[in-house]
KOLNUVO-158615 format. One line per field, with one value per atom (N, C-alpha, C): residue number from 1; residue in three letters; chain; atom name; x, y negated, z negated. Coordinates in nm, 3 decimals. Atoms other than C-alpha are relative to their C-alpha. Example, Ala and Ser with C-alpha at 12.3 -4.5 7.8 and 13.67 -1.06 7.14 Angstrom:
# residues 2
num = (1,1,1,2,2,2);
residu = (ala,ala,ala,ser,ser,ser);
chaine = (A,A,A,A,A,A);
atome = (N,CA,C,N,CA,C);
px = (0.089,1.230,0.090,-0.082,1.367,-0.077);
py = (0.119,0.450,-0.120,0.119,0.106,-0.109);
pz = (0.000,-0.780,0.000,0.006,-0.714,-0.073);
This chain:
# residues 97
num = (1,1,1,2,2,2,3,3,3,4,4,4,5,5,5,6,6,6,7,7,7,8,8,8,9,9,9,10,10,10,11,11,11,12,12,12,13,13,13,14,14,14,15,15,15,16,16,16,17,17,17,18,18,18,19,19,19,20,20,20,21,21,21,22,22,22,23,23,23,24,24,24,25,25,25,26,26,26,27,27,27,28,28,28,29,29,29,30,30,30,31,31,31,32,32,32,33,33,33,34,34,34,35,35,35,36,36,36,37,37,37,38,38,38,39,39,39,40,40,40,41,41,41,42,42,42,43,43,43,44,44,44,45,45,45,46,46,46,47,47,47,48,48,48,49,49,49,50,50,50,51,51,51,52,52,52,53,53,53,54,54,54,55,55,55,56,56,56,57,57,57,58,58,58,59,59,59,60,60,60,61,61,61,62,62,62,63,63,63,64,64,64,65,65,65,66,66,66,67,67,67,68,68,68,69,69,69,70,70,70,71,71,71,72,72,72,73,73,73,74,74,74,75,75,75,76,76,76,77,77,77,78,78,78,79,79,79,80,80,80,81,81,81,82,82,82,83,83,83,84,84,84,85,85,85,86,86,86,87,87,87,88,88,88,89,89,89,90,90,90,91,91,91,92,92,92,93,93,93,94,94,94,95,95,95,96,96,96,97,97,97);
residu = (met,met,met,ser,ser,ser,val,val,val,glu,glu,glu,asn,asn,asn,leu,leu,leu,lys,lys,lys,gly,gly,gly,asp,asp,asp,phe,phe,phe,gly,gly,gly,ala,ala,ala,thr,thr,thr,cys,cys,cys,trp,trp,trp,ile,ile,ile,gly,gly,gly,ser,ser,ser,cys,cys,cys,trp,trp,trp,ile,ile,ile,lys,lys,lys,pro,pro,pro,glu,glu,glu,phe,phe,phe,arg,arg,arg,gly,gly,gly,met,met,met,gly,gly,gly,val,val,val,leu,leu,leu,lys,lys,lys,ser,ser,ser,leu,leu,leu,phe,phe,phe,asp,asp,asp,phe,phe,phe,val,val,val,asp,asp,asp,glu,glu,glu,arg,arg,arg,ala,ala,ala,thr,thr,thr,asp,asp,asp,arg,arg,arg,asp,asp,asp,trp,trp,trp,leu,leu,leu,ile,ile,ile,gln,gln,gln,gly,gly,gly,leu,leu,leu,gly,gly,gly,val,val,val,trp,trp,trp,val,val,val,asp,asp,asp,asn,asn,asn,glu,glu,glu,val,val,val,ala,ala,ala,ile,ile,ile,lys,lys,lys,ala,ala,ala,tyr,tyr,tyr,glu,glu,glu,lys,lys,lys,ile,ile,ile,gly,gly,gly,phe,phe,phe,glu,glu,glu,lys,lys,lys,met,met,met,gly,gly,gly,asp,asp,asp,lys,lys,lys,gln,gln,gln,glu,glu,glu,ser,ser,ser,thr,thr,thr,arg,arg,arg,lys,lys,lys,pro,pro,pro,gly,gly,gly,met,met,met,tyr,tyr,tyr,tyr,tyr,tyr,gln,gln,gln,arg,arg,arg,met,met,met,ile,ile,ile,arg,arg,arg,asn,asn,asn,ala,ala,ala,ala,ala,ala,lys,lys,lys,arg,arg,arg);
chaine = (A,A,A,A,A,A,A,A,A,A,A,A,A,A,A,A,A,A,A,A,A,A,A,A,A,A,A,A,A,A,A,A,A,A,A,A,A,A,A,A,A,A,A,A,A,A,A,A,A,A,A,A,A,A,A,A,A,A,A,A,A,A,A,A,A,A,A,A,A,A,A,A,A,A,A,A,A,A,A,A,A,A,A,A,A,A,A,A,A,A,A,A,A,A,A,A,A,A,A,A,A,A,A,A,A,A,A,A,A,A,A,A,A,A,A,A,A,A,A,A,A,A,A,A,A,A,A,A,A,A,A,A,A,A,A,A,A,A,A,A,A,A,A,A,A,A,A,A,A,A,A,A,A,A,A,A,A,A,A,A,A,A,A,A,A,A,A,A,A,A,A,A,A,A,A,A,A,A,A,A,A,A,A,A,A,A,A,A,A,A,A,A,A,A,A,A,A,A,A,A,A,A,A,A,A,A,A,A,A,A,A,A,A,A,A,A,A,A,A,A,A,A,A,A,A,A,A,A,A,A,A,A,A,A,A,A,A,A,A,A,A,A,A,A,A,A,A,A,A,A,A,A,A,A,A,A,A,A,A,A,A,A,A,A,A,A,A,A,A,A,A,A,A,A,A,A,A,A,A,A,A,A,A,A,A,A,A,A,A,A,A);
atome = (N,CA,C,N,CA,C,N,CA,C,N,CA,C,N,CA,C,N,CA,C,N,CA,C,N,CA,C,N,CA,C,N,CA,C,N,CA,C,N,CA,C,N,CA,C,N,CA,C,N,CA,C,N,CA,C,N,CA,C,N,CA,C,N,CA,C,N,CA,C,N,CA,C,N,CA,C,N,CA,C,N,CA,C,N,CA,C,N,CA,C,N,CA,C,N,CA,C,N,CA,C,N,CA,C,N,CA,C,N,CA,C,N,CA,C,N,CA,C,N,CA,C,N,CA,C,N,CA,C,N,CA,C,N,CA,C,N,CA,C,N,CA,C,N,CA,C,N,CA,C,N,CA,C,N,CA,C,N,CA,C,N,CA,C,N,CA,C,N,CA,C,N,CA,C,N,CA,C,N,CA,C,N,CA,C,N,CA,C,N,CA,C,N,CA,C,N,CA,C,N,CA,C,N,CA,C,N,CA,C,N,CA,C,N,CA,C,N,CA,C,N,CA,C,N,CA,C,N,CA,C,N,CA,C,N,CA,C,N,CA,C,N,CA,C,N,CA,C,N,CA,C,N,CA,C,N,CA,C,N,CA,C,N,CA,C,N,CA,C,N,CA,C,N,CA,C,N,CA,C,N,CA,C,N,CA,C,N,CA,C,N,CA,C,N,CA,C,N,CA,C,N,CA,C,N,CA,C,N,CA,C,N,CA,C,N,CA,C,N,CA,C,N,CA,C,N,CA,C,N,CA,C,N,CA,C,N,CA,C);
px = (-0.009,5.690,-0.001,0.019,5.791,0.075,-0.027,5.856,0.027,-0.038,6.019,0.121,-0.053,6.087,0.133,-0.097,6.417,0.093,-0.080,6.688,0.183,-0.053,6.942,0.168,-0.051,7.252,-0.013,0.014,7.284,-0.124,0.122,7.003,-0.132,0.134,6.746,-0.101,0.051,6.438,-0.078,0.070,6.284,0.099,-0.047,6.406,-0.109,0.109,6.234,0.068,-0.044,6.248,-0.060,0.120,6.147,-0.086,0.025,6.098,-0.009,-0.004,6.021,-0.120,0.114,5.808,0.003,0.026,5.710,0.039,-0.055,5.911,-0.089,0.096,5.604,-0.122,0.052,5.497,0.118,-0.095,5.840,-0.045,-0.007,5.869,-0.157,0.147,5.483,-0.031,0.028,5.509,-0.042,0.054,5.411,0.159,-0.029,5.723,-0.009,0.039,5.667,-0.116,0.149,5.317,-0.017,-0.023,5.428,0.060,-0.071,5.653,-0.096,0.107,5.365,-0.126,0.108,5.173,0.070,-0.036,5.434,0.055,0.009,5.492,-0.076,0.160,5.113,0.038,0.035,5.184,0.204,-0.140,5.580,0.013,-0.026,5.540,-0.115,0.062,5.256,0.072,-0.090,5.513,0.141,-0.122,5.827,0.088,0.005,5.867,0.114,-0.046,6.059,0.122,-0.092,6.448,-0.011,-0.007,6.409,0.117,-0.118,6.683,-0.023,0.029,6.740,0.131,-0.145,6.994,-0.017,0.094,6.985,0.179,-0.089,7.221,0.116,-0.096,7.527,0.040,0.015,7.498,-0.114,0.074,7.156,-0.047,0.021,7.142,-0.153,0.131,6.787,-0.067,0.091,6.646,0.135,-0.057,6.942,-0.059,0.088,6.800,-0.133,0.141,6.422,0.039,-0.034,6.548,0.024,-0.002,6.730,-0.104,0.095,6.488,-0.142,0.074,6.241,0.052,-0.045,6.469,0.153,-0.108,6.730,0.141,-0.184,7.128,0.056,-0.080,7.353,0.061,-0.040,7.521,0.116,-0.114,7.882,0.020,-0.078,8.093,-0.126,0.064,7.925,0.015,-0.021,7.876,-0.023,-0.006,7.931,-0.131,0.140,7.587,0.062,-0.063,7.656,-0.102,0.098,7.351,0.084,-0.050,7.503,0.131,-0.168,7.892,0.052,-0.023,8.058,-0.065,0.084,7.768,0.015,-0.073,7.757,-0.105,0.153,7.466,0.061,-0.013,7.469,-0.132,0.125,7.254,0.008,0.042,7.044,-0.082,0.077,6.892,-0.086,0.115,6.584,-0.073,0.015,6.448,-0.197,0.126,6.066,-0.070,0.075,6.008,-0.007,-0.006,6.160,-0.061,0.157,5.876,-0.035);
py = (-0.142,7.627,0.100,-0.158,7.994,0.046,-0.113,8.291,0.084,-0.148,8.619,0.043,-0.097,8.873,0.040,-0.065,9.013,-0.014,-0.007,9.120,-0.056,0.057,8.888,-0.029,0.029,8.727,-0.029,0.024,8.701,0.026,-0.066,8.931,-0.031,0.078,8.706,0.132,-0.069,8.884,-0.061,0.106,8.620,-0.098,0.099,8.341,-0.148,0.097,8.021,-0.097,0.040,7.808,-0.137,0.085,7.529,-0.112,0.055,7.323,-0.130,0.206,6.943,-0.028,0.066,6.720,-0.191,0.131,6.377,-0.082,0.079,6.086,-0.068,0.117,5.861,0.081,-0.092,6.179,0.096,-0.079,6.280,-0.102,0.084,6.218,0.040,-0.011,6.310,0.147,-0.158,6.704,0.042,-0.087,6.822,0.125,-0.144,7.045,0.042,-0.096,7.165,0.091,-0.025,7.226,0.159,-0.044,7.410,0.130,-0.114,7.660,0.049,-0.042,7.703,0.115,-0.028,7.800,0.183,-0.114,8.084,0.064,-0.126,8.204,0.047,-0.040,8.281,0.123,-0.163,8.563,0.066,-0.054,8.620,0.162,-0.133,8.985,0.062,-0.096,9.102,0.027,-0.045,9.019,-0.001,-0.030,9.043,-0.110,0.151,8.689,-0.025,0.015,8.705,-0.125,0.089,8.594,-0.075,0.131,8.283,-0.028,0.059,8.194,-0.096,0.072,7.937,-0.165,0.085,7.712,-0.151,0.186,7.277,-0.077,0.060,7.124,-0.100,0.001,7.005,-0.159,0.172,6.598,-0.025,0.088,6.595,0.045,-0.016,6.532,-0.001,0.037,6.404,0.153,-0.118,6.784,0.104,-0.112,6.939,-0.048,0.033,6.724,0.059,-0.043,6.804,0.167,-0.160,7.190,0.076,-0.020,7.191,-0.040,0.028,7.004,0.134,-0.095,7.275,0.167,-0.116,7.584,0.014,-0.041,7.613,-0.011,0.019,7.687,0.037,0.004,7.653,0.106,-0.111,7.970,-0.003,-0.005,8.069,-0.108,0.110,7.822,-0.037,0.051,7.620,0.093,-0.112,7.802,-0.053,0.014,7.698,0.008,-0.055,7.687,0.040,-0.067,7.941,-0.113,0.066,7.727,-0.106,0.147,7.391,-0.082,0.026,7.408,-0.129,0.106,7.143,-0.032,0.040,7.111,0.105,-0.086,7.309,0.006,-0.009,7.418,0.093,-0.096,7.555,0.058,-0.099,7.853,-0.041,0.045,7.823,0.089,-0.097,8.064,-0.042,0.048,8.042,0.112,-0.131,8.367,-0.071,0.043,8.285,0.072,-0.050,8.533,-0.077,0.006,8.320,-0.171,0.126,8.015,-0.040);
pz = (0.040,29.713,-0.003,-0.025,29.782,-0.112,0.090,29.546,0.072,-0.037,29.708,-0.130,0.094,29.468,0.083,0.001,29.489,-0.064,0.096,29.338,-0.001,-0.097,29.326,-0.075,0.110,29.108,-0.096,0.163,28.736,-0.023,-0.019,28.764,0.014,-0.093,28.936,0.037,-0.049,29.019,0.094,-0.085,29.238,0.005,-0.068,29.425,0.022,-0.017,29.426,0.114,-0.076,29.772,0.014,-0.030,29.919,-0.125,0.088,29.598,0.001,-0.061,29.677,-0.061,0.059,29.486,0.058,-0.104,29.681,-0.103,0.135,29.506,-0.080,0.116,29.386,-0.095,0.123,29.190,-0.122,0.107,29.011,-0.107,0.129,28.670,-0.081,0.052,28.608,-0.002,0.054,28.544,0.134,-0.067,28.866,0.002,-0.061,28.881,-0.133,0.087,28.547,-0.040,-0.032,28.635,0.084,-0.131,28.936,-0.053,0.092,28.677,-0.080,0.092,28.444,0.074,-0.104,28.752,0.004,-0.026,28.859,-0.162,0.139,28.473,-0.033,0.046,28.433,0.092,-0.130,28.703,0.016,-0.001,28.609,-0.053,0.046,28.442,0.121,-0.035,28.650,0.117,-0.162,28.994,-0.015,0.020,28.804,0.063,0.013,28.836,-0.141,0.098,28.543,-0.058,-0.019,28.592,0.112,-0.151,28.839,0.035,-0.022,29.028,0.140,-0.098,29.276,0.037,-0.031,29.469,0.037,0.021,29.451,0.036,-0.079,29.649,-0.114,0.113,29.415,-0.054,-0.021,29.489,-0.040,0.040,29.396,-0.167,0.173,29.016,-0.048,0.044,29.008,-0.052,0.038,29.059,-0.075,0.139,28.869,-0.115,0.104,28.542,-0.017,0.019,28.631,-0.009,0.020,28.662,-0.131,0.155,28.326,-0.082,0.130,28.163,-0.011,-0.017,28.253,-0.014,0.046,28.142,0.124,-0.064,28.439,-0.078,0.001,28.378,0.105,-0.112,28.621,-0.032,0.008,28.702,0.112,-0.126,28.875,0.036,-0.043,29.084,0.148,-0.147,29.393,0.079,-0.158,29.712,0.075,-0.091,30.023,0.128,-0.068,30.257,0.133,-0.117,30.557,0.073,-0.085,30.723,0.033,-0.016,30.659,-0.073,0.098,30.616,-0.044,0.065,30.427,-0.141,0.113,30.203,-0.105,0.087,29.898,-0.112,0.122,29.638,-0.109,0.098,29.314,-0.092,0.032,29.181,-0.154,0.152,28.847,0.004,0.032,28.676,-0.105,0.047,28.461,-0.073,0.029,28.228,-0.059,0.082,28.171,-0.132,0.062,27.952,-0.183,0.084,27.703,-0.054,0.024,27.772,-0.073);
């Protein structure tokens, strides 16, 4: 998982990248723990409005992100690195957690 400071779409102040949980550890609260760690540092590092992109066909990840407070924003976007594949932007406000 990486966190990059930026001013992005829908007011995002940071972008979450490369967030992936090994299948055998899914459903055990690992994702929530990762974001709890990010949230503890959110104010000091300007990570309050968190954004990420998730492949539109990755329904498991979308549901997991929604469970910790992310919401879909805008229309799906075509990937510039992987033409023909689409991602959904999602936003979360850590101040509301």
